[in-house]
C-alpha positions as CSV (number, residue, x, y, z in Angstrom):
1,M,32.7,40.1,-171.2
2,C,33.8,38.0,-168.1
3,F,35.0,39.8,-165.2
4,L,35.8,36.9,-163.1
5,K,39.0,37.2,-160.9
6,T,39.4,40.7,-162.7
7,S,40.1,43.9,-160.4
8,N,38.7,47.7,-160.8
9,K,42.3,48.3,-161.1
10,D,42.4,45.7,-164.1
11,I,39.4,47.1,-165.8
12,F,41.0,50.6,-165.4
13,V,44.1,49.8,-167.1
14,Q,41.9,48.0,-170.1
15,N,39.5,51.1,-170.3
16,T,43.1,53.4,-170.4
17,N,45.0,51.3,-172.8
18,I,41.9,51.3,-175.5
19,I,41.8,54.9,-175.2
20,M,45.1,55.3,-175.3
21,A,46.0,53.0,-178.2
22,E,43.5,54.8,-180.3
23,K,44.6,57.6,-182.4
24,K,43.3,61.1,-181.3
25,K,43.2,64.0,-183.3
26,T,41.3,67.1,-181.9
27,S,41.3,70.2,-183.8
28,Y,42.3,72.0,-180.4
29,P,45.5,70.8,-178.7
30,K,45.2,68.8,-175.6
31,E,47.2,70.7,-173.3
32,K,44.6,73.9,-173.9
33,I,41.4,71.5,-173.2
34,N,40.7,72.8,-169.5
35,I,39.2,70.2,-167.3
36,L,37.6,71.2,-163.9
37,F,36.6,68.6,-161.4
38,L,34.8,69.3,-158.1
39,E,33.6,67.6,-155.0
40,N,36.6,65.2,-154.9
41,I,35.7,63.0,-157.8
42,S,37.8,59.5,-158.2
43,N,41.4,60.2,-158.9
44,A,40.4,57.2,-161.6
45,A,38.9,60.2,-163.4
46,V,41.8,62.3,-163.5
47,E,44.2,59.5,-164.5
48,Q,42.1,58.6,-167.6
49,F,42.7,62.4,-168.6
50,T,46.0,63.0,-167.8
51,K,47.3,59.5,-169.0
52,S,45.6,60.5,-172.5
53,G,47.6,63.6,-172.8
54,Y,45.3,66.1,-171.0
55,T,47.8,68.5,-169.0
56,S,45.2,71.0,-167.6
57,V,43.2,69.1,-164.9
58,K,42.1,70.8,-161.8
59,K,40.8,68.9,-158.9
60,I,38.7,70.7,-156.0
61,T,38.0,68.7,-153.1
62,G,34.3,70.5,-152.3
63,A,31.4,72.0,-154.1
64,L,31.4,75.3,-155.1
65,N,28.4,77.8,-154.7
66,E,27.3,79.7,-157.6
67,A,29.4,82.7,-157.4
68,D,32.5,80.8,-157.2
69,L,31.9,78.5,-159.6
70,I,31.0,81.5,-162.1
71,K,34.4,82.8,-161.7
72,E,36.0,79.1,-162.1
73,I,34.0,78.2,-165.0
74,K,34.7,80.8,-167.6
75,N,37.8,79.0,-169.5
76,V,36.3,75.4,-169.0
77,H,35.8,73.0,-171.7
78,I,34.8,69.7,-169.5
79,L,33.1,70.0,-165.9
80,G,32.9,66.9,-163.4
81,I,30.9,67.3,-160.7
82,R,28.8,65.3,-158.3
83,S,25.5,65.6,-156.4
84,K,25.8,69.0,-154.6
85,T,26.8,71.1,-157.1
86,Q,24.0,73.2,-158.6
87,I,24.5,74.0,-162.4
88,S,22.0,76.9,-163.0
89,S,21.2,78.5,-166.4
90,T,22.9,81.5,-165.0
91,V,26.2,79.2,-164.3
92,L,25.9,77.9,-167.9
93,A,25.7,81.5,-169.7
94,A,29.1,82.4,-167.9
95,A,30.7,78.9,-169.2
96,T,31.3,80.4,-172.8
97,K,33.6,77.1,-173.7
98,L,31.8,74.3,-171.7
99,Q,31.5,71.2,-174.1
100,A,30.2,68.5,-171.7
101,I,29.0,68.0,-167.8
102,G,30.1,64.8,-166.3
103,C,27.8,63.9,-163.1
104,F,29.8,61.3,-161.3
105,C,27.0,60.0,-159.7
106,I,23.6,58.2,-160.5
107,G,21.4,61.5,-161.1
108,V,21.3,64.6,-163.5
109,N,18.8,66.5,-161.2
110,Q,21.6,69.4,-160.0
111,V,21.7,70.3,-163.4
112,N,19.7,72.6,-165.4
113,I,19.0,70.4,-168.6
114,N,16.9,72.6,-170.4
115,A,19.5,75.5,-170.3
116,A,22.2,72.9,-170.9
117,S,20.5,71.9,-174.2
118,E,19.6,75.6,-175.0
119,N,23.8,76.0,-175.0
120,G,24.6,72.8,-176.6
121,I,26.5,71.3,-173.6
122,A,26.4,67.5,-173.4
123,V,25.5,65.8,-169.7
124,F,26.8,62.6,-168.5
125,N,26.1,60.8,-165.7
126,A,26.6,56.8,-164.0
127,P,23.6,55.5,-163.6
128,Y,24.7,51.8,-163.1
129,S,27.9,52.4,-161.3
130,N,27.1,52.2,-157.5
131,T,23.7,50.2,-157.9
132,R,25.4,47.3,-156.1
133,S,26.8,49.6,-153.2
134,V,23.5,51.2,-152.5
135,A,21.5,47.7,-152.6
136,E,24.2,46.0,-150.1
137,L,23.7,48.9,-147.7
138,V,19.9,48.7,-148.0
139,I,20.3,45.2,-146.7
140,G,22.7,45.7,-144.3
141,A,20.5,48.6,-142.8
142,S,17.4,46.1,-142.8
143,I,19.5,43.6,-140.7
144,L,20.7,46.2,-138.2
145,L,16.9,47.6,-137.6
146,I,14.7,44.4,-137.8
147,R,17.4,43.2,-134.7
148,K,17.3,46.6,-133.3
149,I,21.2,46.8,-133.1
150,V,21.2,50.2,-133.4
151,D,19.9,50.9,-129.7
152,K,21.8,47.6,-128.2
153,N,25.1,49.5,-129.7
154,I,24.4,52.8,-128.0
155,A,24.0,51.2,-124.8
156,A,26.7,48.7,-125.0
157,H,29.1,51.8,-125.6
158,Q,27.4,53.7,-122.6
159,G,28.2,50.3,-120.6
160,K,24.6,49.0,-120.5
161,W,24.2,45.5,-121.2
162,M,20.9,44.9,-123.2
163,K,20.8,41.0,-123.8
164,D,17.2,40.8,-125.2
165,A,15.3,39.2,-127.9
166,A,12.1,41.3,-127.6
167,G,11.1,42.7,-131.0
168,S,14.2,41.3,-132.4
169,H,13.7,39.4,-135.8
170,E,15.2,37.5,-138.8
171,L,14.7,38.7,-142.3
172,R,13.8,35.7,-143.6
173,G,10.1,35.2,-144.1
174,K,9.3,39.0,-144.0
175,T,8.2,40.9,-146.6
176,L,10.3,43.8,-148.3
177,G,8.4,46.3,-150.5
178,I,10.5,48.4,-152.9
179,I,9.1,51.6,-154.0
180,G,11.1,52.3,-157.6
181,Y,12.0,49.1,-159.3
182,G,14.8,50.4,-161.4
183,N,18.3,49.9,-161.6
184,I,19.2,49.8,-157.4
185,G,15.7,48.9,-156.6
186,S,15.7,45.3,-158.6
187,Q,19.2,45.0,-157.2
188,V,18.0,45.0,-153.6
189,S,15.3,42.7,-154.8
190,V,17.9,39.7,-155.7
191,L,19.8,40.1,-152.5
192,A,16.3,40.4,-150.7
193,E,15.3,37.1,-152.0
194,G,18.7,35.3,-151.3
195,L,18.3,35.8,-147.6
196,G,14.6,34.4,-147.9
197,M,12.6,37.4,-147.8
198,K,9.4,37.5,-150.0
199,V,9.6,40.9,-152.5
200,I,7.1,42.9,-153.4
201,F,7.3,46.3,-155.4
202,Y,5.6,49.3,-156.5
203,D,6.7,51.2,-159.9
204,T,4.6,53.8,-162.0
205,E,6.2,52.1,-164.9
206,T,5.5,48.5,-165.9
207,K,8.7,46.7,-164.8
208,L,9.4,42.6,-165.4
209,P,9.7,41.3,-161.7
210,L,13.5,39.2,-161.1
211,G,13.2,36.0,-159.2
212,N,10.2,35.7,-157.4
213,A,9.0,39.2,-156.8
214,S,5.5,40.3,-157.5
215,D,4.3,43.9,-158.4
216,S,1.5,45.9,-156.1
217,K,-1.0,47.5,-158.1
218,T,-1.1,50.6,-155.7
219,L,1.4,52.1,-153.1
220,K,-1.3,51.7,-150.5
221,E,-1.2,47.9,-151.3
222,L,2.6,47.7,-150.9
223,L,2.2,49.7,-147.7
224,Q,-0.1,47.5,-145.9
225,K,1.8,44.3,-146.6
226,S,5.6,45.1,-146.1
227,D,7.6,44.7,-142.9
228,I,10.3,46.8,-144.6
229,V,9.9,49.7,-146.7
230,T,12.6,51.0,-149.4
231,L,13.0,53.6,-151.6
232,H,14.4,54.1,-154.9
233,V,12.8,57.0,-156.9
234,P,14.1,60.1,-158.6
235,E,13.6,63.4,-157.2
236,I,10.4,64.9,-159.2
237,K,7.0,66.4,-158.3
238,S,5.2,63.2,-158.1
239,T,7.4,61.7,-155.3
240,E,8.0,65.0,-153.1
241,N,7.0,63.8,-149.9
242,L,5.7,60.3,-151.1
243,I,5.7,58.8,-147.8
244,N,3.8,61.4,-145.7
245,K,1.4,61.2,-142.9
246,Q,-1.1,59.8,-144.8
247,T,0.7,57.0,-146.4
248,L,2.7,56.3,-143.4
249,S,-0.8,55.4,-141.6
250,Y,-1.0,52.3,-144.3
251,C,1.9,50.8,-143.1
252,K,1.9,48.1,-140.6
253,K,2.3,48.3,-137.3
254,G,6.2,48.7,-136.5
255,A,7.2,48.8,-140.1
256,I,10.8,49.8,-141.0
257,I,11.4,52.8,-143.6
258,I,14.6,52.9,-145.4
259,N,15.2,56.1,-147.6
260,Y,18.5,55.6,-149.9
261,A,17.0,57.8,-152.6
262,R,16.5,61.5,-152.4
263,G,15.9,63.8,-149.2
264,T,12.6,65.3,-150.6
265,V,10.7,61.9,-150.7
266,V,9.9,61.4,-147.3
267,D,8.2,64.0,-144.9
268,L,10.9,63.8,-141.8
269,V,8.3,65.7,-139.7
270,A,5.6,63.1,-140.0
271,L,8.1,59.9,-139.6
272,R,9.2,61.4,-136.8
273,K,5.7,61.5,-135.1
274,A,5.1,58.0,-136.3
275,I,8.2,56.8,-134.7
276,L,7.8,58.2,-131.5
277,S,4.2,56.9,-131.3
278,G,5.5,53.3,-132.2
279,D,3.7,53.0,-135.3
280,I,7.0,52.7,-137.5
281,G,9.7,50.5,-135.8
282,G,12.8,52.1,-137.1
283,A,14.4,54.2,-140.2
284,A,17.6,54.4,-142.0
285,I,17.9,57.7,-143.5
286,D,20.9,58.7,-145.7
287,V,19.5,61.4,-147.7
288,F,17.9,64.8,-146.4
289,P,16.1,67.9,-148.0
290,L,19.1,70.0,-146.8
291,E,22.6,68.8,-146.3
292,P,25.6,70.6,-145.3
293,E,27.9,71.6,-148.1
294,K,31.3,69.6,-147.4
295,N,32.6,67.1,-144.7
296,G,33.0,68.8,-141.2
297,D,30.0,71.2,-141.4
298,M,27.4,71.1,-138.5
299,F,24.4,68.6,-139.5
300,E,21.1,68.6,-137.9
301,S,18.0,66.7,-138.3
302,I,14.8,66.0,-136.3
303,L,15.5,62.3,-136.3
304,Q,18.4,62.8,-134.4
305,N,18.7,60.8,-131.1
306,L,15.4,58.6,-132.0
307,P,15.1,54.9,-131.0
308,N,15.9,52.5,-133.5
309,V,17.2,55.1,-136.2
310,I,20.3,55.1,-138.6
311,L,21.4,58.4,-140.2
312,T,24.3,58.3,-142.3
313,P,25.7,61.0,-144.6
314,H,24.3,60.6,-148.0
315,I,27.1,57.6,-148.6
316,G,24.6,54.8,-150.2
317,G,27.1,54.9,-153.1
318,S,30.3,55.8,-151.2
319,T,32.3,52.7,-151.8
320,Q,36.0,52.9,-153.4
321,E,34.6,50.6,-156.1
322,A,31.4,52.3,-156.7
323,Q,33.7,55.9,-157.2
324,S,36.4,54.0,-159.1
325,N,33.8,52.6,-161.4
326,I,31.8,56.1,-161.8
327,G,35.3,57.6,-162.3
328,I,35.8,55.5,-165.2
329,D,32.5,55.2,-166.8
330,V,31.6,58.9,-166.9
331,S,35.2,59.7,-168.1
332,I,34.9,57.2,-171.1
333,K,31.7,58.9,-172.3
334,L,33.4,62.3,-171.7
335,F,35.9,61.2,-174.1
336,N,34.1,59.7,-176.7
337,Y,32.0,63.0,-177.0
338,L,35.1,65.4,-176.8
339,E,37.2,63.4,-179.5
340,K,34.8,61.3,-181.4
341,G,31.3,63.2,-181.2
342,I,29.8,60.1,-179.7
343,S,26.9,61.4,-177.5
344,T,25.2,58.2,-176.0
345,G,24.3,58.4,-172.6
346,S,23.8,62.2,-172.7
347,H,20.6,63.7,-171.4
348,S,20.7,67.4,-172.8
349,I,21.6,66.5,-176.5
350,P,20.2,63.5,-178.7
351,A,22.4,60.3,-178.1
352,L,24.2,59.3,-181.5
353,A,27.0,57.0,-182.0
354,L,29.8,57.1,-184.7
355,P,31.6,55.1,-186.6
356,P,35.5,56.5,-187.2
357,Q,36.1,58.2,-190.6
358,E,39.4,58.2,-191.8
359,G,40.8,61.3,-194.3
360,A,37.7,63.5,-193.4
361,H,37.5,66.5,-190.9
362,R,34.4,66.0,-188.6
363,I,32.3,68.5,-187.6
364,L,29.4,68.9,-184.7
365,H,26.4,71.0,-185.2
366,I,23.6,71.3,-182.4
367,H,20.5,73.1,-183.4
368,N,17.0,73.9,-183.1
369,N,14.9,70.8,-183.9
370,V,12.5,72.8,-186.6
371,P,12.1,71.8,-190.3
372,G,14.7,72.6,-192.7
373,V,17.8,72.7,-190.8
374,L,19.6,69.8,-192.5
375,S,18.1,70.9,-195.8
376,S,20.0,74.3,-195.0
377,I,23.1,72.8,-194.0
378,N,23.1,70.6,-197.0
379,T,22.2,73.3,-199.7
380,L,25.0,75.6,-198.2
381,L,27.7,72.7,-198.4
382,S,26.7,71.8,-201.9
383,K,26.5,75.2,-203.1
384,N,30.1,75.6,-201.9
385,K,31.1,72.6,-203.4
386,I,32.2,71.0,-200.2
387,N,31.7,66.8,-200.2
388,I,30.1,65.3,-197.3
389,L,31.7,62.0,-196.8
390,G,29.3,60.7,-194.1
391,Q,26.3,62.4,-192.4
392,Y,24.6,61.1,-189.2
393,L,21.7,63.1,-187.4
394,K,19.6,62.7,-184.3
395,T,16.8,64.8,-182.6
396,N,14.9,64.8,-179.5
397,E,11.9,67.2,-179.0
398,N,14.0,70.1,-179.0
399,I,17.5,69.7,-180.3
400,G,18.8,68.3,-183.2
401,Y,22.4,66.9,-183.2
402,V,24.4,66.3,-186.8
403,V,27.8,65.2,-187.3
404,L,29.4,66.0,-190.4
405,D,32.4,64.1,-192.1
406,L,33.8,66.3,-194.8
407,D,36.7,65.9,-197.4
408,K,39.9,67.4,-195.9
409,S,40.9,69.1,-198.9
410,I,37.8,71.3,-199.7
411,S,36.3,72.1,-196.1
412,K,38.3,74.3,-194.9
413,N,35.6,77.1,-194.8
414,A,33.1,74.6,-193.8
415,L,33.1,75.6,-190.1
416,E,32.2,79.2,-190.5
417,L,29.7,78.3,-193.0
418,L,27.9,76.1,-190.4
419,K,27.9,78.8,-187.8
420,G,25.4,81.3,-189.9
421,V,22.7,78.1,-190.4
422,K,19.8,79.7,-189.0
423,G,18.9,77.7,-185.7
424,T,22.5,76.9,-184.7
425,R,23.0,76.4,-180.9
426,K,26.5,75.2,-181.1
427,V,29.5,74.2,-183.8
428,R,32.6,72.6,-183.2
429,M,35.3,71.0,-185.4
430,L,36.0,67.8,-183.8
431,Y,39.1,67.0,-185.9
């Protein structure tokens, strides 16, 4: 598909028209589906639902703490969040009607995925929609830091004239080290090469280099060669304090550190010491171990007021284009699951793509992935003379997800029968 000369608004209209043009028949009236969006999710997401007939859509600007969220989520069927709302097992236990969670951001680490699986709740996100926004900001920060623009800007605002080329360099010819060569890291790679930089990367998984980028065998090797180091890794145990006193000691004298990944991957105490000693020449940090819950709250960091340091409030993906794209992307995934049972992109139940089935009842059955469940389902339906028109199954290590298209004329009691199958976690009549 070509998107030349096509705006985000055009894409939104196209997707909305596709959704509205399809015939939707759900077992539950749309006006009784309760949708809750937190953290000021893009209006593009709200409009996707309201234009498709869902009238009970509530939007809250900020995040909610656990106690308030438990109160709000009781009768919610679809929940939309960004990165600050924490979805614990306690919250999920209170969400007795919840069908799916949409994480309108890159990650899903704010959701207890195991608990979501146990409760048969699908969890979706938008892993690609804001990659360009983050990549552009990394390049922008690199230029500002390597030219020492940050300090010169502050001086100019204070009435001081600092016209000096000392310590100011071009990006061209410098080496950019990318830690984590995924969706964002690879985009940064392409943009950096376009500016004449040499790109090296380190990833725990084998990745195909783009352009002339080359992979480093070890993290130490990358740090020793890089003029600028940018991090694009997930928040997992192995990445906690990945950049620390030891790894900082491997860096070139005066190297620049950029973290637009997760707040736990850089030891800020060690980074502060390295900047003050002059071993590290500057830093751009967008994510922090502890962040304010909402706009206007007090923010404190030990990196404040250090030379050649850019601190931003977790805005790597915060552009209007990215937020609109995320709103559309996640909404479509939620629609597909809510109205068709399609679970492609889910992190908590197996991904299953489904064709439409006319003249049938569609039932979704989520169960423990143990031997004999599918056999029990088929035996039960057969004994009750319920004809199966279509059957689709996908499993992962813990969960099985089967979708059944049953003959309308003889399947009225199938839903209740399937609820009694041993190992069942959740059953829903789709239409």
